[in-house]
A tleap script that builds the chain and sets N, CA, C and O, in Angstrom:
source leaprc.protein.ff14SB
mol = sequence {
  NMET SER ALA SER MET MET PHE ASN PRO GLU
  PRO SER THR ARG VAL HIE PHE HIE ASP TYR
  GLY THR ASP HIE PRO PRO ILE LEU ALA LEU
  ASP ALA GLU ASP TYR ALA LEU THR ILE SER
  VAL PHE GLU GLY ARG SER PRO GLY GLU HIE
  LYS ALA PHE ALA GLU LYS LEU ALA GLN THR
  VAL ALA GLY TYR LEU ALA ALA VAL ASP ARG
  TRP ALA THR ALA GLN SER ALA ASP ALA ALA
  SER THR GLN ASP CGLY
}
set mol.1.N position { -1.020 2.088 4.087 }
set mol.1.CA position { -1.169 0.913 4.897 }
set mol.1.C position { -1.899 -0.154 4.085 }
set mol.1.O position { -2.826 0.156 3.336 }
set mol.2.N position { -1.490 -1.385 4.232 }
set mol.2.CA position { -2.218 -2.469 3.597 }
set mol.2.C position { -2.238 -3.664 4.526 }
set mol.2.O position { -1.358 -3.831 5.371 }
set mol.3.N position { -3.247 -4.487 4.359 }
set mol.3.CA position { -3.365 -5.691 5.165 }
set mol.3.C position { -4.075 -6.745 4.341 }
set mol.3.O position { -4.863 -6.429 3.450 }
set mol.4.N position { -3.796 -7.961 4.640 }
set mol.4.CA position { -4.467 -9.058 3.965 }
set mol.4.C position { -4.862 -10.076 5.021 }
set mol.4.O position { -4.070 -10.421 5.897 }
set mol.5.N position { -6.092 -10.551 4.927 }
set mol.5.CA position { -6.568 -11.516 5.901 }
set mol.5.C position { -7.540 -12.450 5.215 }
set mol.5.O position { -8.335 -12.021 4.379 }
set mol.6.N position { -7.481 -13.714 5.559 }
set mol.6.CA position { -8.441 -14.667 5.035 }
set mol.6.C position { -8.988 -15.467 6.200 }
set mol.6.O position { -8.236 -15.889 7.079 }
set mol.7.N position { -10.275 -15.671 6.208 }
set mol.7.CA position { -10.861 -16.552 7.203 }
set mol.7.C position { -12.081 -17.220 6.605 }
set mol.7.O position { -12.700 -16.701 5.676 }
set mol.8.N position { -12.409 -18.352 7.137 }
set mol.8.CA position { -13.589 -19.084 6.702 }
set mol.8.C position { -14.605 -19.036 7.829 }
set mol.8.O position { -14.340 -19.540 8.920 }
set mol.9.N position { -15.765 -18.438 7.583 }
set mol.9.CA position { -16.756 -18.342 8.648 }
set mol.9.C position { -17.229 -19.722 9.102 }
set mol.9.O position { -17.298 -20.670 8.320 }
set mol.10.N position { -17.543 -19.798 10.361 }
set mol.10.CA position { -18.058 -21.008 10.968 }
set mol.10.C position { -19.454 -20.702 11.513 }
set mol.10.O position { -19.852 -19.538 11.553 }
set mol.11.N position { -20.192 -21.710 11.927 }
set mol.11.CA position { -21.520 -21.441 12.487 }
set mol.11.C position { -21.503 -20.456 13.650 }
set mol.11.O position { -22.491 -19.761 13.889 }
set mol.12.N position { -20.384 -20.392 14.374 }
set mol.12.CA position { -20.302 -19.479 15.517 }
set mol.12.C position { -19.946 -18.043 15.127 }
set mol.12.O position { -19.953 -17.160 15.985 }
set mol.13.N position { -19.639 -17.794 13.865 }
set mol.13.CA position { -19.251 -16.449 13.432 }
set mol.13.C position { -20.427 -15.486 13.587 }
set mol.13.O position { -21.535 -15.759 13.125 }
set mol.14.N position { -20.172 -14.376 14.234 }
set mol.14.CA position { -21.193 -13.342 14.403 }
set mol.14.C position { -20.871 -12.174 13.469 }
set mol.14.O position { -19.713 -11.782 13.327 }
set mol.15.N position { -21.889 -11.634 12.847 }
set mol.15.CA position { -21.754 -10.441 12.018 }
set mol.15.C position { -22.680 -9.399 12.638 }
set mol.15.O position { -23.889 -9.609 12.732 }
set mol.16.N position { -22.110 -8.289 13.053 }
set mol.16.CA position { -22.914 -7.262 13.717 }
set mol.16.C position { -22.229 -5.910 13.537 }
set mol.16.O position { -21.117 -5.826 13.015 }
set mol.17.N position { -22.903 -4.871 13.974 }
set mol.17.CA position { -22.259 -3.568 13.913 }
set mol.17.C position { -22.529 -2.802 15.198 }
set mol.17.O position { -23.515 -3.028 15.900 }
set mol.18.N position { -21.624 -1.902 15.469 }
set mol.18.CA position { -21.738 -1.020 16.630 }
set mol.18.C position { -22.207 0.334 16.109 }
set mol.18.O position { -21.565 0.933 15.247 }
set mol.19.N position { -23.304 0.800 16.627 }
set mol.19.CA position { -23.883 2.070 16.193 }
set mol.19.C position { -23.701 3.092 17.309 }
set mol.19.O position { -24.202 2.913 18.419 }
set mol.20.N position { -22.990 4.148 17.004 }
set mol.20.CA position { -22.720 5.185 17.992 }
set mol.20.C position { -23.559 6.436 17.743 }
set mol.20.O position { -23.206 7.534 18.173 }
set mol.21.N position { -24.668 6.247 17.047 }
set mol.21.CA position { -25.538 7.384 16.758 }
set mol.21.C position { -24.827 8.400 15.898 }
set mol.21.O position { -24.175 8.050 14.914 }
set mol.22.N position { -24.952 9.654 16.269 }
set mol.22.CA position { -24.325 10.718 15.483 }
set mol.22.C position { -22.989 11.179 16.071 }
set mol.22.O position { -22.378 12.123 15.571 }
set mol.23.N position { -22.536 10.500 17.147 }
set mol.23.CA position { -21.292 10.910 17.796 }
set mol.23.C position { -20.037 10.391 17.097 }
set mol.23.O position { -19.031 11.095 17.019 }
set mol.24.N position { -20.097 9.148 16.585 }
set mol.24.CA position { -18.938 8.508 15.956 }
set mol.24.C position { -19.410 7.631 14.808 }
set mol.24.O position { -20.572 7.228 14.781 }
set mol.25.N position { -18.530 7.328 13.858 }
set mol.25.CA position { -18.925 6.440 12.770 }
set mol.25.C position { -19.182 5.019 13.296 }
set mol.25.O position { -18.574 4.606 14.284 }
set mol.26.N position { -20.069 4.283 12.646 }
set mol.26.CA position { -20.330 2.908 13.073 }
set mol.26.C position { -19.149 1.998 12.749 }
set mol.26.O position { -18.274 2.344 11.955 }
set mol.27.N position { -19.148 0.840 13.378 }
set mol.27.CA position { -18.107 -0.157 13.139 }
set mol.27.C position { -18.790 -1.473 12.800 }
set mol.27.O position { -19.659 -1.935 13.539 }
set mol.28.N position { -18.398 -2.078 11.682 }
set mol.28.CA position { -18.872 -3.396 11.281 }
set mol.28.C position { -17.942 -4.420 11.901 }
set mol.28.O position { -16.724 -4.247 11.859 }
set mol.29.N position { -18.485 -5.482 12.475 }
set mol.29.CA position { -17.651 -6.477 13.150 }
set mol.29.C position { -18.036 -7.892 12.747 }
set mol.29.O position { -19.216 -8.223 12.633 }
set mol.30.N position { -17.024 -8.716 12.535 }
set mol.30.CA position { -17.191 -10.149 12.328 }
set mol.30.C position { -16.304 -10.806 13.368 }
set mol.30.O position { -15.105 -10.533 13.424 }
set mol.31.N position { -16.877 -11.663 14.188 }
set mol.31.CA position { -16.034 -12.322 15.165 }
set mol.31.C position { -16.547 -13.716 15.492 }
set mol.31.O position { -17.727 -14.031 15.341 }
set mol.32.N position { -15.629 -14.517 15.937 }
set mol.32.CA position { -15.901 -15.888 16.357 }
set mol.32.C position { -14.960 -16.190 17.511 }
set mol.32.O position { -14.363 -15.287 18.097 }
set mol.33.N position { -14.839 -17.442 17.821 }
set mol.33.CA position { -14.047 -17.835 18.983 }
set mol.33.C position { -12.579 -17.440 18.868 }
set mol.33.O position { -11.976 -17.010 19.851 }
set mol.34.N position { -11.996 -17.580 17.669 }
set mol.34.CA position { -10.550 -17.386 17.529 }
set mol.34.C position { -10.137 -16.151 16.736 }
set mol.34.O position { -8.946 -15.962 16.488 }
set mol.35.N position { -11.070 -15.315 16.336 }
set mol.35.CA position { -10.686 -14.136 15.568 }
set mol.35.C position { -11.739 -13.046 15.676 }
set mol.35.O position { -12.878 -13.283 16.078 }
set mol.36.N position { -11.326 -11.858 15.310 }
set mol.36.CA position { -12.239 -10.720 15.222 }
set mol.36.C position { -11.751 -9.817 14.105 }
set mol.36.O position { -10.549 -9.601 13.944 }
set mol.37.N position { -12.684 -9.299 13.343 }
set mol.37.CA position { -12.371 -8.359 12.276 }
set mol.37.C position { -13.329 -7.192 12.417 }
set mol.37.O position { -14.543 -7.384 12.490 }
set mol.38.N position { -12.794 -5.992 12.455 }
set mol.38.CA position { -13.639 -4.803 12.504 }
set mol.38.C position { -13.335 -3.929 11.301 }
set mol.38.O position { -12.191 -3.827 10.860 }
set mol.39.N position { -14.370 -3.306 10.782 }
set mol.39.CA position { -14.235 -2.460 9.600 }
set mol.39.C position { -14.893 -1.119 9.897 }
set mol.39.O position { -16.052 -1.058 10.308 }
set mol.40.N position { -14.150 -0.067 9.686 }
set mol.40.CA position { -14.679 1.281 9.806 }
set mol.40.C position { -13.758 2.200 9.022 }
set mol.40.O position { -12.767 1.760 8.439 }
set mol.41.N position { -14.088 3.442 9.016 }
set mol.41.CA position { -13.279 4.444 8.339 }
set mol.41.C position { -12.805 5.415 9.412 }
set mol.41.O position { -13.549 5.719 10.344 }
set mol.42.N position { -11.582 5.902 9.291 }
set mol.42.CA position { -11.061 6.840 10.282 }
set mol.42.C position { -11.980 8.054 10.435 }
set mol.42.O position { -12.531 8.563 9.459 }
set mol.43.N position { -12.131 8.499 11.670 }
set mol.43.CA position { -13.008 9.637 11.940 }
set mol.43.C position { -12.560 10.908 11.239 }
set mol.43.O position { -13.372 11.810 11.035 }
set mol.44.N position { -11.298 11.002 10.868 }
set mol.44.CA position { -10.794 12.188 10.197 }
set mol.44.C position { -11.277 12.318 8.754 }
set mol.44.O position { -11.117 13.373 8.140 }
set mol.45.N position { -11.861 11.264 8.215 }
set mol.45.CA position { -12.370 11.302 6.841 }
set mol.45.C position { -13.751 11.934 6.810 }
set mol.45.O position { -14.452 11.972 7.821 }
set mol.46.N position { -14.126 12.419 5.663 }
set mol.46.CA position { -15.417 13.100 5.551 }
set mol.46.C position { -16.568 12.100 5.622 }
set mol.46.O position { -16.393 10.929 5.287 }
set mol.47.N position { -17.735 12.554 6.054 }
set mol.47.CA position { -18.914 11.683 6.056 }
set mol.47.C position { -19.211 11.118 4.664 }
set mol.47.O position { -19.685 9.989 4.542 }
set mol.48.N position { -18.936 11.897 3.617 }
set mol.48.CA position { -19.143 11.417 2.254 }
set mol.48.C position { -18.258 10.225 1.934 }
set mol.48.O position { -18.686 9.301 1.242 }
set mol.49.N position { -17.023 10.238 2.435 }
set mol.49.CA position { -16.130 9.098 2.223 }
set mol.49.C position { -16.633 7.864 2.966 }
set mol.49.O position { -16.563 6.751 2.444 }
set mol.50.N position { -17.137 8.059 4.174 }
set mol.50.CA position { -17.714 6.947 4.931 }
set mol.50.C position { -18.876 6.331 4.157 }
set mol.50.O position { -18.968 5.113 4.007 }
set mol.51.N position { -19.758 7.196 3.673 }
set mol.51.CA position { -20.945 6.732 2.955 }
set mol.51.C position { -20.561 6.009 1.672 }
set mol.51.O position { -21.131 4.963 1.361 }
set mol.52.N position { -19.608 6.546 0.926 }
set mol.52.CA position { -19.167 5.903 -0.314 }
set mol.52.C position { -18.580 4.514 -0.027 }
set mol.52.O position { -18.840 3.565 -0.766 }
set mol.53.N position { -17.797 4.400 1.038 }
set mol.53.CA position { -17.232 3.108 1.402 }
set mol.53.C position { -18.337 2.122 1.774 }
set mol.53.O position { -18.325 0.977 1.324 }
set mol.54.N position { -19.291 2.563 2.594 }
set mol.54.CA position { -20.382 1.683 3.024 }
set mol.54.C position { -21.217 1.227 1.829 }
set mol.54.O position { -21.644 0.074 1.772 }
set mol.55.N position { -21.448 2.127 0.879 }
set mol.55.CA position { -22.209 1.745 -0.324 }
set mol.55.C position { -21.456 0.715 -1.156 }
set mol.55.O position { -22.054 -0.248 -1.635 }
set mol.56.N position { -20.158 0.905 -1.334 }
set mol.56.CA position { -19.350 -0.073 -2.076 }
set mol.56.C position { -19.351 -1.423 -1.359 }
set mol.56.O position { -19.462 -2.473 -1.991 }
set mol.57.N position { -19.227 -1.380 -0.048 }
set mol.57.CA position { -19.240 -2.611 0.734 }
set mol.57.C position { -20.580 -3.332 0.568 }
set mol.57.O position { -20.604 -4.545 0.357 }
set mol.58.N position { -21.684 -2.603 0.662 }
set mol.58.CA position { -23.015 -3.211 0.515 }
set mol.58.C position { -23.204 -3.800 -0.880 }
set mol.58.O position { -23.754 -4.893 -1.013 }
set mol.59.N position { -22.766 -3.107 -1.908 }
set mol.59.CA position { -22.885 -3.620 -3.274 }
set mol.59.C position { -22.056 -4.890 -3.460 }
set mol.59.O position { -22.501 -5.842 -4.102 }
set mol.60.N position { -20.867 -4.897 -2.904 }
set mol.60.CA position { -20.002 -6.065 -3.030 }
set mol.60.C position { -20.577 -7.251 -2.272 }
set mol.60.O position { -20.540 -8.376 -2.771 }
set mol.61.N position { -21.104 -7.022 -1.085 }
set mol.61.CA position { -21.710 -8.099 -0.308 }
set mol.61.C position { -22.950 -8.632 -1.024 }
set mol.61.O position { -23.196 -9.838 -1.003 }
set mol.62.N position { -23.732 -7.762 -1.654 }
set mol.62.CA position { -24.901 -8.222 -2.421 }
set mol.62.C position { -24.460 -9.108 -3.583 }
set mol.62.O position { -25.102 -10.119 -3.864 }
set mol.63.N position { -23.381 -8.745 -4.255 }
set mol.63.CA position { -22.837 -9.566 -5.331 }
set mol.63.C position { -22.333 -10.901 -4.811 }
set mol.63.O position { -22.524 -11.934 -5.453 }
set mol.64.N position { -21.694 -10.883 -3.656 }
set mol.64.CA position { -21.199 -12.111 -3.028 }
set mol.64.C position { -22.371 -13.034 -2.689 }
set mol.64.O position { -22.302 -14.239 -2.929 }
set mol.65.N position { -23.436 -12.475 -2.136 }
set mol.65.CA position { -24.621 -13.269 -1.808 }
set mol.65.C position { -25.222 -13.899 -3.060 }
set mol.65.O position { -25.593 -15.072 -3.038 }
set mol.66.N position { -25.322 -13.147 -4.144 }
set mol.66.CA position { -25.861 -13.686 -5.396 }
set mol.66.C position { -24.986 -14.832 -5.912 }
set mol.66.O position { -25.503 -15.842 -6.389 }
set mol.67.N position { -23.677 -14.679 -5.819 }
set mol.67.CA position { -22.764 -15.730 -6.269 }
set mol.67.C position { -22.886 -16.974 -5.392 }
set mol.67.O position { -22.858 -18.094 -5.902 }
set mol.68.N position { -23.019 -16.788 -4.082 }
set mol.68.CA position { -23.202 -17.925 -3.182 }
set mol.68.C position { -24.518 -18.627 -3.493 }
set mol.68.O position { -24.575 -19.857 -3.503 }
set mol.69.N position { -25.574 -17.860 -3.747 }
set mol.69.CA position { -26.865 -18.459 -4.116 }
set mol.69.C position { -26.738 -19.314 -5.374 }
set mol.69.O position { -27.244 -20.436 -5.414 }
set mol.70.N position { -26.062 -18.787 -6.410 }
set mol.70.CA position { -25.873 -19.558 -7.650 }
set mol.70.C position { -25.082 -20.827 -7.387 }
set mol.70.O position { -25.436 -21.902 -7.872 }
set mol.71.N position { -24.016 -20.700 -6.622 }
set mol.71.CA position { -23.173 -21.850 -6.308 }
set mol.71.C position { -23.955 -22.895 -5.507 }
set mol.71.O position { -23.883 -24.086 -5.808 }
set mol.72.N position { -24.700 -22.454 -4.491 }
set mol.72.CA position { -25.461 -23.384 -3.654 }
set mol.72.C position { -26.534 -24.097 -4.465 }
set mol.72.O position { -26.764 -25.291 -4.269 }
set mol.73.N position { -27.191 -23.383 -5.373 }
set mol.73.CA position { -28.198 -23.993 -6.229 }
set mol.73.C position { -27.564 -25.055 -7.120 }
set mol.73.O position { -28.121 -26.140 -7.289 }
set mol.74.N position { -26.410 -24.748 -7.686 }
set mol.74.CA position { -25.712 -25.708 -8.540 }
set mol.74.C position { -25.271 -26.927 -7.737 }
set mol.74.O position { -25.365 -28.054 -8.223 }
set mol.75.N position { -24.789 -26.711 -6.506 }
set mol.75.CA position { -24.361 -27.828 -5.671 }
set mol.75.C position { -25.548 -28.732 -5.343 }
set mol.75.O position { -25.421 -29.956 -5.354 }
set mol.76.N position { -26.702 -28.129 -5.050 }
set mol.76.CA position { -27.903 -28.904 -4.737 }
set mol.76.C position { -28.350 -29.710 -5.954 }
set mol.76.O position { -28.738 -30.871 -5.826 }
set mol.77.N position { -28.294 -29.092 -7.134 }
set mol.77.CA position { -28.682 -29.786 -8.373 }
set mol.77.C position { -27.729 -30.930 -8.654 }
set mol.77.O position { -28.165 -32.013 -9.043 }
set mol.78.N position { -26.421 -30.710 -8.464 }
set mol.78.CA position { -25.433 -31.770 -8.672 }
set mol.78.C position { -25.659 -32.930 -7.706 }
set mol.78.O position { -25.568 -34.094 -8.099 }
set mol.79.N position { -25.950 -32.618 -6.457 }
set mol.79.CA position { -26.179 -33.659 -5.450 }
set mol.79.C position { -27.429 -34.456 -5.801 }
set mol.79.O position { -27.453 -35.678 -5.653 }
set mol.80.N position { -28.475 -33.757 -6.270 }
set mol.80.CA position { -29.713 -34.456 -6.628 }
set mol.80.C position { -29.497 -35.362 -7.826 }
set mol.80.O position { -30.017 -36.477 -7.849 }
set mol.81.N position { -28.742 -34.914 -8.823 }
set mol.81.CA position { -28.510 -35.750 -10.005 }
set mol.81.C position { -27.612 -36.933 -9.675 }
set mol.81.O position { -27.747 -37.994 -10.282 }
set mol.82.N position { -26.700 -36.770 -8.727 }
set mol.82.CA position { -25.840 -37.872 -8.315 }
set mol.82.C position { -26.660 -38.931 -7.570 }
set mol.82.O position { -26.429 -40.130 -7.731 }
set mol.83.N position { -27.612 -38.484 -6.762 }
set mol.83.CA position { -28.458 -39.419 -6.027 }
set mol.83.C position { -29.408 -40.164 -6.985 }
set mol.83.O position { -29.720 -41.336 -6.772 }
set mol.84.N position { -29.855 -39.476 -8.028 }
set mol.84.CA position { -30.765 -40.104 -8.995 }
set mol.84.C position { -30.039 -41.122 -9.885 }
set mol.84.O position { -30.630 -42.092 -10.360 }
set mol.85.N position { -28.748 -40.873 -10.094 }
set mol.85.CA position { -27.987 -41.693 -11.029 }
set mol.85.C position { -27.409 -42.867 -10.394 }
set mol.85.O position { -26.737 -43.659 -11.055 }
savepdb mol mol.pdb
quit
């Protein structure tokens, strides 16, 4: 199975997760007025596979945050130099 989706978060976008304790795997959710995206792993997979996926997801999101920070800093510096010039 494969899927492709692109969306641009808006101020109304919520990022949250559903925690079912030890009964079921958690579900990560991103939703806003016009869309919803949920991420989880099928219950038939091993707990180790769930954990490996969650770790990869966390590492990738940390990298994304670092890249956004670099980009935002550069944008702020560019805006400041344009205002000074």
